[in-house]
C-alpha positions, 0 to 999 in steps of 0.5 A: 794768296801767298802762293799765287804771288810766289808762282808769279815772282817765280814766273818773272824770274824765268822769263828774265833768265830765258831773255838773258840766255837768248840775248846772250845766245843769239843776240836780239835776232829772236826778238826782232823776229818776234816783233816782225811776226806780231806785226804781221799778225796785227796787220791781219787782225786789222783787216779781218776787223775791217771785214767784220766791221763791214759785215756788221754794218750791213747787218745793222742796216738790214735790221733797221730796214726790217724794223721800219717795215714792221712799224709801217705794217704795224701802224697800217694794221692799227689804222685798218683796225680802227677803220673797221671799228668806225664802220661796223661800230663797237658793242659799246656804241649800242 
């Protein structure tokens, strides 16, 4: 556990050193570039998630339609079975 904490502290110190080196060397240019690229990536992710959401809605509608059809067919089969039993009679009736 202690080694893990030291590794995290070391990574934080390294990140601060890299930040200071970039800031002194190129100013804010690399950080603005990173912000613009992450914004573009965010827009792409948003578009793709909207498309995936629409596809998921279509799948849900198809599943609901199949479920409703299955319930109707099952209900029809049960009613038909009951009518056949009424017509032919069951072994317990005799």
